[in-house]
C-alpha positions in Angstrom: 0.0 0.0 0.0 2.8 2.5 0.9 4.2 2.2 -2.6 0.8 3.2 -4.0 0.4 6.3 -1.9 1.6 9.4 -3.6 4.2 11.0 -1.3 2.3 14.3 -1.1 4.1 15.3 2.1 7.4 15.5 0.1 6.0 17.7 -2.6 3.5 19.9 -0.8 3.8 22.3 2.1 1.4 21.8 5.0 -0.5 24.9 3.7 -1.0 23.2 0.3 -2.4 20.0 1.6 -6.0 19.0 1.2 -8.1 18.1 4.2 -7.7 14.4 3.3 -3.9 14.7 3.1 -3.8 16.7 6.3 -5.7 14.0 8.2 -3.6 11.3 6.6 -0.5 12.8 8.3 -1.8 11.7 11.7 0.0 8.5 12.7 -2.6 7.6 15.3 -0.3 7.6 18.2 -2.8 9.4 20.5 -0.1 11.4 22.3 -1.8 14.7 21.5 -4.8 13.3 23.4 -2.9 12.8 26.6 -3.4 15.4 29.3 -0.6 17.9 29.5 0.7 20.3 32.2 2.6 23.5 31.4 5.3 24.8 33.7 4.6 28.5 34.4 8.3 29.2 34.9 9.8 27.8 31.7 6.7 27.2 29.5 7.8 23.5 29.0 4.9 21.1 28.4 4.8 17.9 30.3 2.9 15.0 29.0 1.1 12.7 31.4 -0.1 9.1 30.7 -3.6 10.4 31.5 -5.7 10.1 28.4 -8.8 12.1 27.3 -11.9 10.3 28.2 -12.6 9.7 24.5 -9.3 7.9 23.7 -9.4 4.1 23.4 -6.6 3.1 25.7 -5.5 0.2 23.5 -5.9 1.4 19.9 -5.0 5.1 20.7 -8.0 6.2 18.5 -10.6 8.7 19.5 -13.9 7.0 20.0 -15.8 10.0 18.6 -13.3 11.7 16.4 -15.7 13.4 14.0 -17.9 14.9 16.7 -15.4 14.9 19.5 -16.0 18.6 20.3 -19.6 17.8 21.3 -18.1 15.6 24.1 -14.9 17.6 24.8 -15.4 21.3 24.1 -11.8 22.2 24.5 -10.4 19.4 22.3 -7.5 20.8 20.3 -7.8 20.5 16.5 -4.6 20.9 14.7 -4.9 23.3 11.8 -2.4 24.8 9.3 -2.9 28.2 10.9 -1.4 26.9 14.1 1.9 25.6 12.6 4.0 28.1 14.6 2.8 26.6 17.8 3.5 22.9 17.0 6.5 22.9 19.4 4.2 21.4 22.1 3.6 18.3 20.0 5.9 15.2 20.5 9.0 15.2 18.4 7.7 12.1 16.6 4.5 13.9 15.3 4.3 14.2 11.5 2.7 17.7 11.8 5.6 19.0 13.9 8.3 17.2 11.9 7.0 18.6 8.6 6.6 22.1 10.1 10.3 21.9 11.1 11.3 20.6 7.7 12.1 17.1 8.9 11.1 13.8 7.4 8.4 11.3 8.5 9.8 8.6 10.8 10.4 5.2 9.1 7.5 3.6 11.1 4.9 6.2 9.9 1.8 4.4 8.4 2.1 6.5 5.2 5.5 4.9 4.6 4.7 1.4 5.8 1.1 1.1 4.6 0.2 -0.4 8.0 -1.6 1.7 10.6 -0.4 -0.7 13.3 3.2 0.2 12.8 2.7 3.2 15.2 1.8 0.9 18.0 4.3 -1.8 17.0 7.1 0.8 17.0 6.5 1.6 20.7 5.7 5.2 20.0 2.3 5.1 21.6 1.3 4.7 25.2 -1.1 1.8 24.3 -1.8 -0.3 27.3 0.1 2.2 29.6 -2.5 5.0 29.8 -5.2 5.8 32.3 -8.5 7.5 31.5 -9.0 11.0 32.9 -12.2 9.7 34.4 -10.1 7.5 36.8 -7.6 10.1 38.0 -8.3 13.3 39.7 -6.7 16.4 38.1 -4.8 17.2 41.2 -2.9 13.8 40.8 -1.9 14.3 37.2 1.7 15.3 38.2 2.2 11.8 39.5 1.8 10.5 36.0 4.4 12.6 34.0 6.1 10.7 31.2 8.0 13.2 29.1 8.6 16.9 28.5 8.7 19.0 25.3 10.0 22.5 25.0 
């Protein structure tokens, strides 16, 4: 399948991509759906292993992606107009990598043709996350996993 996919990400800028192409960049890791804490002193963003209540903890897929904002009003939707703020995304994220003129990682589903390569590569937190419905917000600091910024 990967051989049949036109490598649009190598010939187009993020601004030139269609909605379908933009959505295809998502590797399905679910890391952007983890709760994050921002340090007031240094503005670094700390990811927790606490997942949005809509995230399937095994597949790392949103259970209501199309209408997710009806369930989570402050769900962040990445758009091309936000490119300058992508520094908070994990360094493996295709949106961030392309915005920083980097290449897609070898395990990216657009290159492998297999959506499962994201989980197989160990990039996700599949099986290691907790739902936000099970952890009170004042305990999130106990579940920090990495920092960006």
